[in-house]
C-alpha positions in Angstrom: 85.8 86.5 70.0 87.8 84.4 72.4 86.4 81.2 73.8 86.3 82.7 77.3 84.1 85.5 76.0 81.6 83.3 74.1 78.1 84.3 75.4 76.1 81.6 76.9 72.6 80.8 75.6 70.1 82.5 77.9 66.4 83.5 77.7 66.3 86.7 75.6 63.7 88.3 77.9 65.7 88.3 81.1 67.9 91.3 81.2 71.2 91.6 83.1 72.6 94.5 85.2 76.1 94.8 86.5 76.4 97.1 89.5 79.5 98.3 91.3 79.5 99.2 95.0 76.5 96.9 95.2 76.5 95.5 98.7 75.2 98.6 100.5 73.5 101.9 100.1 72.4 103.0 96.6 74.0 100.1 94.8 72.2 97.5 97.0 68.9 99.4 96.7 69.2 99.3 92.9 70.1 95.6 92.9 67.1 94.8 95.0 64.8 96.9 92.8 66.0 95.2 89.6 65.9 91.7 91.1 62.3 92.3 92.2 61.6 92.9 88.5 63.1 89.6 87.4 66.4 91.0 86.2 69.7 89.1 86.6 72.1 91.2 88.7 75.8 91.0 89.2 76.9 92.7 92.4 80.5 93.9 92.4 82.1 95.1 95.7 84.9 94.7 98.1 82.7 94.3 101.2 83.1 91.6 103.7 79.3 91.0 103.2 80.0 89.9 99.6 80.1 86.1 100.0 76.7 86.0 101.8 75.0 89.0 100.2 73.4 87.0 97.3 71.9 84.3 99.5 70.7 87.0 101.9 68.8 88.7 99.1 66.8 85.5 98.4 66.7 85.8 94.6 68.5 82.6 93.9 70.6 82.3 90.8 69.5 85.6 89.5 72.0 87.3 91.8 75.8 86.7 91.8 78.6 88.4 93.7 82.0 89.2 92.4 84.8 90.7 94.6 86.1 93.7 92.7 88.2 96.7 93.6 87.0 99.1 90.8 90.3 101.0 90.9 92.0 97.9 89.4 91.5 97.5 85.7 92.4 93.8 86.0 89.7 93.1 88.7 87.0 95.0 86.8 87.9 93.2 83.5 87.7 89.8 85.2 84.3 90.7 86.8 82.8 91.8 83.5 84.1 88.7 81.7 82.6 86.5 84.4 79.2 88.1 84.1 79.2 88.1 80.3 80.4 84.5 80.1 77.7 83.4 82.6 74.7 85.2 81.3 75.6 86.1 77.7 74.6 89.7 77.9 75.0 92.9 79.9 72.1 95.4 79.4 72.8 97.9 82.1 76.1 98.9 83.7 75.6 101.0 86.9 79.0 102.4 87.9 78.1 103.3 91.5 81.1 102.5 93.7 82.6 105.5 95.4 84.5 106.6 98.5 85.1 110.0 100.2 88.4 111.8 100.5 91.2 109.8 102.0 93.6 112.8 102.3 93.2 116.4 103.2 94.4 118.1 100.1 94.7 121.5 101.8 96.1 120.0 105.0 99.8 119.5 106.0 102.0 119.4 102.9 105.3 118.2 104.5 106.3 114.7 105.4 108.3 113.8 108.5 111.5 114.9 106.8 110.1 118.3 105.8 109.7 117.3 102.1 106.6 117.8 100.0 104.2 114.9 100.8 102.5 113.1 97.9 98.7 113.2 98.3 96.7 110.0 98.6 94.7 109.8 95.4 92.7 106.7 96.2 89.5 108.7 95.9 90.4 109.6 92.3 91.3 106.0 91.5 87.9 104.7 92.7 85.5 107.6 91.9 86.9 108.6 88.5 89.5 106.1 87.2 87.2 103.2 88.2 84.3 104.7 86.3 86.5 105.2 83.2 87.5 101.5 83.4 83.8 100.6 83.8 82.7 102.6 80.8 85.4 101.0 78.5 84.4 97.5 79.7 80.7 98.2 79.3 81.2 99.4 75.7 83.3 96.3 74.9 80.5 93.9 76.0 77.7 96.0 74.6 79.4 95.8 71.3 79.7 92.0 71.4 76.0 91.8 71.1 76.0 93.8 67.9 73.5 96.6 67.5 71.5 95.9 70.7 73.0 98.9 72.5 73.0 99.2 76.3 72.7 101.7 79.2 75.5 103.2 81.3 74.4 104.8 84.6 76.9 106.8 86.7 76.4 107.6 90.3 77.6 111.2 90.6 76.3 113.5 93.4 74.9 116.9 93.9 78.6 117.6 94.6 79.0 117.2 90.9 77.2 120.6 90.3 77.8 122.4 93.6 80.9 122.9 95.8 81.6 120.6 98.7 84.6 122.1 100.6 85.0 119.2 103.1 85.8 116.7 100.3 87.3 118.5 97.3 88.7 115.4 95.6 85.3 113.7 95.8 83.6 116.8 94.4 86.2 117.0 91.6 85.5 113.4 90.6 81.7 113.9 90.7 82.0 117.0 88.6 84.0 114.8 86.2 81.2 112.3 85.9 78.8 115.0 84.9 81.3 116.1 82.2 81.7 112.5 81.1 77.9 112.0 80.8 77.4 115.1 78.7 80.4 114.7 76.5 80.0 111.0 75.7 76.3 110.9 75.1 76.3 112.4 71.5 78.9 109.8 70.3 77.4 106.8 72.1 73.8 107.4 70.9 75.0 106.5 67.4 75.3 102.9 68.8 72.0 103.0 70.7 74.0 103.3 73.9 72.8 105.7 76.5 74.8 107.3 79.4 73.1 109.2 82.2 74.2 110.4 85.7 72.3 110.2 89.0 73.1 113.1 91.3 71.8 112.3 94.8 71.6 115.0 97.6 72.2 113.7 101.1 71.0 110.1 101.3 71.9 108.1 104.4 74.4 105.4 103.3 77.6 103.9 104.5 79.6 106.6 102.7 78.6 109.1 105.4 81.3 109.5 108.0 80.4 108.5 111.6 77.8 110.8 113.2 76.8 112.6 110.1 73.6 110.7 109.5 72.3 111.4 113.0 73.4 115.0 112.8 71.8 115.7 109.4 68.3 117.3 109.7 65.6 114.9 108.6 63.9 117.6 106.6 66.9 117.9 104.4 67.4 114.1 103.9 66.6 112.6 100.5 65.0 109.2 100.6 66.3 106.3 98.7 63.0 106.1 96.8 63.8 109.3 95.0 67.2 108.0 93.8 65.5 104.8 92.6 63.0 106.9 90.7 65.9 108.5 88.9 67.6 105.2 88.0 64.4 103.7 86.8 63.6 106.8 84.6 66.9 106.3 82.8 66.5 102.5 82.6 63.0 102.6 81.2 63.4 105.5 78.7 65.5 104.5 75.7 65.6 108.1 74.4 67.1 109.7 77.5 70.9 110.2 77.3 73.4 112.8 78.4 71.0 113.7 81.3 72.0 114.5 84.9 69.2 113.8 87.4 69.6 115.7 90.6 67.7 113.9 93.4 66.6 116.2 96.2 63.9 115.2 98.7 61.1 113.7 96.7 61.9 115.2 93.3 64.2 114.5 90.4 65.5 117.6 88.5 67.1 117.2 85.1 69.9 119.7 85.3 71.1 121.3 82.1 74.6 122.8 81.5 75.1 126.4 82.3 74.2 129.2 79.9 76.8 130.0 77.2 78.8 133.1 78.0 78.3 134.4 74.5 77.5 133.3 70.9 81.1 132.4 70.3 80.9 129.8 73.1 77.6 128.6 71.8 79.1 128.1 68.3 82.0 126.3 69.8 79.8 123.7 71.4 77.1 123.4 68.7 79.2 123.6 65.6 82.8 123.2 66.7 82.6 119.4 66.5 83.2 119.7 62.8 86.6 121.2 63.5 87.4 118.9 66.4 86.5 116.0 64.2 89.4 116.8 61.9 91.8 116.4 64.9 90.1 113.7 66.9 88.3 111.5 64.3 85.7 109.2 65.8 
């Protein structure tokens, strides 16, 4: 362990959460919830509110802010190191940062010279690549504490199980987070590490484009309290892993994967790991 990564001595009972996209919306709600329960919380974001957000929250030294563009491995790695070096532990990593589509994938395909125009993939860099970076970093710092395990929480979306034609890249990334959750859980549980995904329906946040919140019918709007119920369910229950909690109105629904097409497909998922293991050893 490098000197920079040496954990500080801290009270064992005070847990630490690292949250990305934490200065607004779901991330900020989760930060407030955990801080109210005497957690230490690191808020990662690129918002201009960053420098003042912690003092505004009023939880003193239990809250710290770190400027971080999650699409940058270097920035995420620096943020994780700062948190671990300061508090000596990370118990929960909530990978929540996300953006909507920054290009119309089915729109104009030609540039000003008539050549094929490269799509802007910033959405993928933030919503999927940034999560992959965060998972790798969370595992690194969980493992530095030996066998204590840890919890990874991914903010997916109901667009991770349904279509969302207006923002196909966003939907693809959120589908990817569902696949990550279900695929990684069986391996990580061997280290007492859980991974679960939260799939909110329409919740009023800054992610919504201008006018959408006002136009969306109130009877089809999911309150933030339902999303927090889902997060807390995953945080409080050490046995829950590989779950995808769809948050709609006042209910959380644990969504299972689709039915197997036939017994061959069932065998492939339930017993095929033995064959895969010869090619991809763990």
